[in-house]
Residue, then its C-alpha position, 0 to 999 in steps of 0.5 A: m034509767a030504763q030508757d037511757g041508762f042514766a037519770r038526772a036528779t035536781a037538787a030539789q028532787m034529791t032533797k025530797l028523796v033523802g028528806a029534810e031531816a037527813l040534810a039538817d047537818w049539810a054544812a058539816y057534811a059538806d065541810t068534810w071535803n075541806h079535809l081530804a088527802q091528796d091522791a098520790y096515785m095520779a099517773d099523769g103527775g097531777r096534784y089537783r085531786s084529793r079524796r077519801f074512800a070507804c067500802f060498805e056491804v049494803v042490804p035493804g035495811a042494813v048497812s055494814r062498813g067493811p075494813h079499810q082496803p085499797h081501791f082497785q080498777s083493772l086497766d080495762y076500766n082505768r087506763l090511766n090509774g088502773g092495775v094497782e092497789r090504791w090506798f086512800e085515806p078512809v072516810t071519817d066515821a062521822v060521814a060514814d055513819s051520817l043519816l045522809t049517807r044512809r039515806l043515799l044508800d037506801l035511795a040507791l037500793g030503791v032505784f038500782g035494785g028495782r032496775s036489776p035483773e036480780p036484786g044481787f044483795p048484798w051489794r058491795t058499795e064503794f064510797h068516794q069523796f073527791r075534790i078537784e082543784a083548778r088552777a090557772g095553766e093546769d089541767a084539772r080533770p074530774t075524770p082524768e082517765g077520760v070517758h069510761r065505765d067504772g067496772v061496777d053495776w051502778v053509780i051515783v055522782m052527786l055534787v057537793a060544792r062548786e066554787n069559782v069554776a067553769a066547765g065540768v060538763t058531764s057527758i054520757f055515751d052509749p058503747a058505740g060512742t054516740s052521745l046520749g046527753d051533756f049537762t052540768l051539775t051546778e047546785p049542791l045535791d044535783a045528781v046523776f044515776i048511771d047504769d054502768n053496764r049500759v053507758f059510759h061517762g066522762v066530765t070535762a076539765i074545770t078551769p078557774v073563773d077568777p085565777g086569784k081565788p080558790a076554785f074546786r069541784d067537790v063530788l060524792v061518787v058511790t058505786f054498787r056491784r052485785q055480790a053473791g048472797 
């Protein structure tokens, strides 16, 4: 993180970081991605993305879920879908209150809090469940806005499932457009931690390996922004 503005973590590393106890109900946690709602705000007309959304206020040792609210990004950060309030179905209480969610938020405080010039507590944290479905002859773009920043301080992207898809390569760039790395999240729990103030990121479109079978990429994206304490 200090050198490059991003850091990858393998599934094995993430398992150690969050603890086996938090992963005891992994199958049920991952299954919630089968129950997302279609994203109705896709300005490209795409019907390939489903999601749920929640907001939290996070300080060391305490997590408080905020009231359900819209997700908003300015056009400066999201040229495709920004500039409007987007209301998504809420993350279920089972996911929001799960031990794994809490461990992931604690992990983020440890990583990002240690890298921040000021701790910035409390953090405004936005929690996004995404599914991108790939179909033959149709673009299925995990980052339809292209290479971008999210307009926050820090981001975690963690793979939950990858079924019957090719591509979906994550690329990291510096502000001048120089490539800093390309990699593919392939195993559940593979993750990347991103300093959103320093680098840009994007993911290539996915395509089905077998067009006759379901094909999708499920990820958890959690963003953190400093607030005045």
